N, C-alpha and C positions, 0 to 999 in steps of 0.2 A: 504493499499498499502505500499510496506517494500523497503528500502534500500539493495543495494546488500549484504553487513554485517548483512542483518537479523534488524536493527533496524527501529522502525515505522518513516515516511514521517511525519512531523507534521507541523503546521503553526510555531515553531520555527525557521524551517528549511527556509520558505519563509523570514521571518522577517531575520534569519540570513544572507541571500541571497544577498538579495536587500538594506540592508545596509553594507554589503562588498564593491559590485557592485561600489560605486565612492571611496570608499577607498582603492581601492584594488592596494599595490604598484608596481612600476614598470608591472604596466597591459599591454601590447597591445591592451586592448578592446575597445570598442565604445559601452557595453551597458549602459556607465554610460549615454546616450544619450535620454534612454527609463524610466530613475529613478530621473532626475532631477529634474522632478516637487511634487516629495512625499517630502514632509516638516518632515512628523512623520509618523512610521507603529507601531503597537502593535498587539500580538497573543492575543488576548481573552479567548481561550481556543484551546485545540490542532486540533481544525480542522478551525478555526476560526482567520481573518487578518483583521487589518482597517488597513485604508491608509487615509489620509490627504493629498491632494495636495495645492501646493499655489493657485490653482485657478482653477474651475471645466474644467475637460480634460477625453472627452465622448472616447479619443482612448486609456487610461490606459487597459485595458482588450488586444488590441492589439499590446500594447507596452511591453505586460509581456510574449507574443508567442514568444520575440527576446531572452530573459532572461533565460539562464538552472538555475533551482534552482539547489543549492549543500548540500550536509548533512554539518546541523551542524558540529555535531560529527566527521567528519573528515576535515572539513575544517576550523577549530578553530586552528589546528596547523599547518595547509597546508599553502605553500608559491604558490606567483602567479608562478615560476618556477615548482612545484609542480604541476596545475593543465595542464601548457602549457604540460610538458613532460609524463603526464599522469597518473603520483603519486599520484596525488589525483582524478584519474577519478575515480565516486562510484556512481550507480546508481539506478534507478528502473526499468529498461525494464526489455524486455526481452530476453540482451545480455551482459553479463559482461565482462567488458575490464582484458586485463589480459598484455597486453605487447605492446607500441607504439617505433617502430625504426623508424626514421625519414628518410622519401625519400624513405622507401624499405617496412613496414608492418602494421596494426594495428593488435592484435590479441584478440579474443573474444571467452566466452565461452555461452553456454545456460543457461538461469538463470532457474533452474529447479522452484524454487519458484517463478514463474512470472503466474498471469493470467492464466490457458490454457497451462502452460509448457513451456521452453525455445525455442524459434528461430530456429530452423538449419541454420545453416551457411556453406554456399559452397564455 
């Protein structure tokens, strides 16, 4: 899997995201609720992440579905405002983000690098 900028999606992206969540300045996000029990996290190789929680937490996999993983390469230099405005929007899905105009529109285009081709947007 690759990010829309062509870089590979790796365990480092997961670690970066989960460490960023509770420390994101000026964030209106409630995502920290889903990561607060993690006391340690590390990438052991390009595809493997090990989490240590404060105590056994069987709902952790479910909690992770609420947190969107972000690109470490894009996120290291992004602010909370960059995420909220869409300037830091980079994903791995069928459509690439192009523009967001608050209360008016979101513009995306097909990601031709997506497995099976980009989705058509109507």
